[in-house]
N, C-alpha and C positions, 0 to 999 in steps of 0.2 A: 809380741811385735808392737812397736810404737804406732799410735794412731793419732791423727790430727783432728782436733775438734774445731769446727768452723762456726762462724757467726750464723745462727739460724734465722729463718724468716719468721718472726714472732707475730706479724700481723699481715693482712692482705696487701697493705700499701707500703710496708717497710722496705727500705733500700739499704739502710745502715743502722747500726746501733752504737750508742755511747756507753763506754764502760764507766758506770757510776762508782762501783766499789768492787775490789777483789776480795774474796773470802779465803782464797788459797794462795800459796806462793810456791816457787820452784823448790822441789824436794819433798813437798807434802804428799802423803799417801791419800788417794781418793778411791771411792767406790761408787757404783751407779746410784744416782739419787742425791749425791752430795751437791750442795749449792756452790758453784765455782765463783759466780760473780753476779752483781746486779747490773742489768742492762736497760738503758733508756731507749725506747723505740719511739716512733712517731705517735704512738697511742698512749703508752704508759711505761712505767718502770717495772721490769719483770725479772724473775730469778732465772739464771742460766744453770741448768743442772748437768752433771756429768752422766754420761751413759757408758763410761769405760771404768775399768778398775786398774790401778797401778800407781806409778809415781809421776808427778808432774815434772817433765823434763824441760819444758819451755813455756814461757808466757810472753806473747808478743806485745799487744797494746798495753799502754799504761792507763791508770785511772784518768778519765777525762778524754781519752782518745776516741775518735769516731772510726768505726770499722764497717766497711761494706759487707752486705750479706754474702756468705760463702767464702769470705776470707778466713784464713787460718788464724786462730787466736790463742790456741793452747795445744800442746802435745803431751800425751800420756803414754807411758810405756814402762819398761823395766829399768831399774836403776843403772845408769851408765850406758844405756843403749844409744846407738848412733841414730839420730833422727834428722840429720841435715837434709837428706834426700826429700823428706816430706815438705820442706819449706821452699823447694825450687818451684818457681812459678806461683808462689802463694802471695806475692805482693811484697815480699821483704827478703833481704839477704839472709842466708842461713847463718844463724848465730845462736849460741846457747844462752846469750844474755837477754835481758828484758828489753828488747827493742821493738819498735812499732812495726806491725805487719800491714797496716792499712794506710789510707790517706787521712790521717787524723786532723783534728783542729789545729794541733801544734805539730809541725813536721820538720825534721832536721835538715832536709836537703831537697834539691830539685835537679832532675836530670837535664833540664833545659839551660842550666847555668854552668859556665866554665869556672866561675869563682866559687870555691867551697864555702859553706856556712861555717863560721868560726866555732870552735869547740864550746859547748855549753849554751850556745844561742839556739832559740826555738822560734820557728815561724808560726805566727797566729794566722789562721785562715778563716775565711767567711764560712760559718756553719750553715747547714740546712735547717732552717727554722720553721718551715712548713712544707707540706707534701707537694705544693705547686710552685714553690719558690725557685726562681732561676738566678736571681741576683739580689743583693741587699744594699740599701743606700745608707751610708753612715750619716745619721742625724746629728750626732755630736760625739766627741771624744770626752770621756770622763777622766782620762789620764793624759799627760803630755810626756814628750821625750825627756828622759832623765828621772821620771818618777819611779819609785819603788812599787812593785805590784805583787799581790798575793794570788794564790791559785783560785780563790773565790771572788776576786775583785771583778766588778763589771767594768770592762775597759771602754765600752762604747755602747751607744744606743743605735740600733739598726732598724730601719723601716723595711718591712717585707711587703709582699702583696696582700697580707692579711692584717698585720698589726705592727706596732713599734715595740721591739723587744730588746733586752739587754744581751750583750755578748760577753761571756765569761771566758778568759783566756786559758784557765786551768794550768798556768805556769807561774813560777815565782822568779823574781829577779828584778831587773831594771828595764823599763821600756826604752829600747835602743833606737827604734825606727818606726815611723808611721807611714804606711804605703798609700793609704787612701784618705784623702782629706774629707772633712765634714762637707756634706752636700754631694759627694761623688759616690758612685756605686761600684761594687765588686761582685764578680760571679761567684757561684758556689765553689768553695775550696780555693778561691783566689787569695793571695797573700794580702793581709791588711796591716800587719805589724810584726815586729821582731822583739823578742824578750830574751834577756840573757844577763851574764855577769856585768856589773858596772864597768864602764871603760872599754868594753869589747868593740872593736872596729868592724862594723858590718857594711861599711860604705861600698866596698868592692862587690860584695854579694848583692846588695840592694840595686846597684847600678846595672849589674848583669841581669837582674830580674826585670828591669824596666821594659825589656823587649817582650816579656810575657804579657798576655792580655789582662791578667788579673791585677797588675800593678799600675796604679794611676799616676802617682806623683811623688814628689820629694817629701821629707818629713814635715809634718804640720808644725806651723809656728804657733806662738801663743795666741795670735789673732784668730787662727783657725778654730781654737777651742772656745774662744769667748768673743767672737766678732760682734755679737749683739749685746755685750755687756758694756754699759757706758762707763766712762772713766769716773773715779770717785769725785763727787761734787761737793760734799760737805765734810767738815772736819770731824763730825761725829762718826764717820765711817772709817777713820784713819786706821783704827785697830784691826779692821777687817781687810786691809789692803797690804799686800806684800811689797817688798822693796822694788820689784819690777812692775808694779802697777796692777797685779792680778788680784781680784777680789776673792777672798777665801770663803767658800761656801760648800756645803755638802751637796752631792748630786740631787738628793730629794728636795733640798731647799731651792736649788736652781730650777728644778722642774716645776715646783709649786709657784715660784715667783713668775716664771714664764706664763703659766696657765692663768694667773691672776693679774698679769700685766704690771707687776711690781718691778721697779728698777732696783737691782741689788745695791747700787751705789747709794741708795737712800735708806738702806736698812742697817741697823746697828747689830753686830754679831755678839752673841753671848756665849758661844762655844769656846773650846780651847783655843787660846791665842787670838781671840776675836773672830773666830770662824762663825759664819752665818749658818744656823741650823733651822730645822723645821719649826721649832718654837718661835723663832724670831719672825718667820713669815706669818705664822698664825696670829701673832700679837701686833703685827705691823699696822700702824695707823698713818694714813697719808698726811703730809704736812698741809697746813692751812693754805688756801688759795691766796695769791697776792690781793691786796686791797682793791687795786684797779680792776682785776678780773671779777671780784665779787660785786663791785659797784655796777659793772656792765651787765653782769648776770641778773642783778636785782632790777635794773632798769629795763630789762628785756632786750638788750642790744644783741642783735643776731649778726654774726660775721658770715657773709655769703661769699663763697669762692667764685671768682669770675669765670664765666663760661668760656670755652674755647671758641675761637672765631668760627663763624658759619663757613662750612666747606673744609674746615681743617680735618685731616685724617689722622687717625692714631689707633694703636692696638697694643695689647699686652700679651706676651707669650708666657703661658703658665706651664711649667714642666709637669709631665704626667707622674703621678705617684706610682710606686711599685704595685699597689693594689689596682689602679686603673690599667696599667700595662697588662697585668695578668687577666683582668676581666675582659679586655679587648681581645687578647690572644685566645683565651679559652672559649669565649662565646662565639668568636669568629670560627674557630675550629668546629664547635658544636653545630653551628648553623649550616656549615657546608659538608660536614661529615655525617651528621645524623639527619636523615630525610624527615623533615617536620610535616605533620598534617594535624589539623585542628578540629576539635569536636567541642561544640558549645551547647550547653543545656541550661535551662532555667529551673531553679529550685524554689519551691514554696517554703518560706522561712517562718510562717506564722507560729507553728508549734515549737520551732527551735527558739524563737524569741520568748515564748511563754516559759519554756523549760529553763532557759538561761536566767530569766528573772527569778524564778523559784529557787534555782540552785544558788544564786548569789545571795539569797537571804540566809543561807546556812553555811555557805562555803567560807573557809578561812581566808581565801584570797579571791579577788575578783576574776571571774572567768570571762574571757573575751570571745567574740565570735570566731576569731582566728584560732583560739584554743579548741572550739567546737569542730572547726574544719580539720585541724590536726588529728584529733581523735577519730573523726569520721573517716578520714583518709587511711589512718592506720588500720581500722577495722575492715575497711574495704579491701586493703592490700592483703589482709589475712584471708579474705574470701577469694581473692584473685591473685595468687602468688606469681603468676606469669608477669604481671606488671611490676612486681617488686624485684626486678632483675637489672643486671648491669651488662653493658656491651664491652667485652674485653678484647675485641679484635679478632682473635682466633677461636673464641668460644663465648658463650653466654653464661654469666654467673647468676644462678637462681639463689637469691639471698633468703636465708631462713629466719633472719632477724629483720625487724622493721624499724629503721631509723629515719625520722622525718626531718628534713631540712626546711627551715623557715627563713626566707630571705629578708634581710634588714638593710634599708637604705641608710647610708651615712654620707657626710659631706665629701669624703674621699672616694666613694664608690659603693659597692655592694658586697655584703658578706652573708654567709648562710650558716648560722648556728644550728646545731643538730640536737633534736630531742630523741634520745636513744630509747629503744624498746617502747615506743609510744603506744603500741597496742596493749601493753601490760600496765599502763599507768592510768590513774583516775584523772578526771578533768582538772581537779584542784592541784594534783601533782604536776600535770602538764603546764597549768597556768603559772605555778610557782617557778618551775624550772625555766620556762620560756621567758618570763619577766627578768630573771637573773641573767640569762644569756644575752638578752637584748641590751641590758644595761652594760654588761661587760663589752659587748660589741661596740657600742657607742663610745666607750672609754678606751677602746683598743687594748683591752685586757684579756681577750679570748685566748685560750691555749689551743695548740694545734689539734688536740683530741676533741675539742669542742666545736670545731668547724669542719671536720672531715668525717667520712664514713657514711654519709647519707645514702639511703637507697631510694628515696623519693623526695621531691621538693615542692614547696608551696610558695607562690608569690602573690601577695594580697595587696591590692591597691584600692580596696573599698573605702579606706579612710580618706582617700583623695577624691572621693565622689566620681571615680571611674566606673562606668557601667560594665564594660568588658574590655579585655585586651588579650594579646597573644604573647606568651612568655617564650624564652629560649631555653631549651633543655639544658640542665646542669649536669655535665658529664661526671661520672659514667652512668647516671640515671637513664632509664628508658622513657621517662615521662615527667612532666611538670604540670601542676595545676595553677592556672591563673584565675584569681578570685576577684570579682567585681563587688560593687556596693549593694547593699540591701535597699530596695526602693519600693514605694507604694505604687500599685497599678490598679486600675478599675477592671473588674472582671464580672462576668455574669454569674449570679448566684440565685438559682431557682428561676423565679419569674421576674426578678429584679436584678439590680446591679449592686456591687459592694467593693470594698477596698481589700486587697491582700498584699502581702510583702513577699517579694521575690529577689533572688540573687542569681546572677549569671556566673557560671564557671566554665572555663575552657581548658 
């Protein structure tokens, strides 16, 4: 009898999996234990094993497709057996061919549209790039309408609530339509682009989709992609400029130029056809200042902008980033859904300071006070497992592992890198891992598995000379530790008085 194999839940927070690679095809014989596919979850890439024996009759999602948990992905049975009844209500029309059963990143049709999607065209949708992401903001498009794209091309850069990440379309063909302009946001699974054979007319389908909430606007123009790129100003950059005025540069070169404040119009490209590449940005030397500017600078001339008239009002509206939106939503929910109460104590740090100094004389990496707090919390949670729990609504999850989140402040908001199995690691291991995670967080390079899964969180403002404060619980944790600065106080010692070092924690 034919049996359907569904997308399993491979982690506690997994809602869907991406098919990275199929190891079997329709018609292959399989037995229990055979690896069917590699599946990317929100935590890691894992192997999907068969628990059935027989012949593969049906494979639904293609490589690169996103499949919700519990959706049918494969059917195994006897050769020639009818399996269509298994697909009813499984999220896809019953078909013996390799068609998608889920709502993947690239999806061929939409029930909300009267106009069908032309044959061969594929809809590229906003992927789920973090466990708390609700929508993604298109920072910039790396491709424009009419460009040829490959399955592994990064089509766009998307700002989530955690970081700025690349979106890969997993489809080959020509970029026919861009639904969301740079600067606009799209909800999870919302249409952002259409890819298909060159010359395919998708205008009717795109127009029909405009009534759907995920579609924002008409196809992006050249100005959308390069609105911040100045027009070529020097003849030396002519070879890097196309006939339509577009500066040819690799995505990495554009990103580096933006970070360094370099105008691409002033850079000479040495790549194919005059394309500006990484080497050109690394070797770029700014042109000399004009003589007049140099003379003024040497003479100490200072140009002061005139002040606004007294009484003149003004303001600037700064759009919230995806990260700030999520921080506001999650912490507001936490504050009102988790009854907070606060316990503050004062810890004598004299021996900790001596121990840290001694350890740093032999440690391969500098151990910070925050590393000491992480280790201390991990060992305390091992002794008091009830605190190492998560509120799951209908039940309490008692975590057997100890993952410590350590909050990091950034210009765009707050993120919590996670030190996994902190109770099993030495202080030097914690210090090395924490330093690497903090650096990646500041550069927006953290991966989803590096900022999720915490069972307890630490927020330390001691470096800001804050004596004590109250933090907001980081869901689904049951507690958070707010750490203040270490300061000297005068205490009674025997018949006299002396100085000791204390730290307040809440």
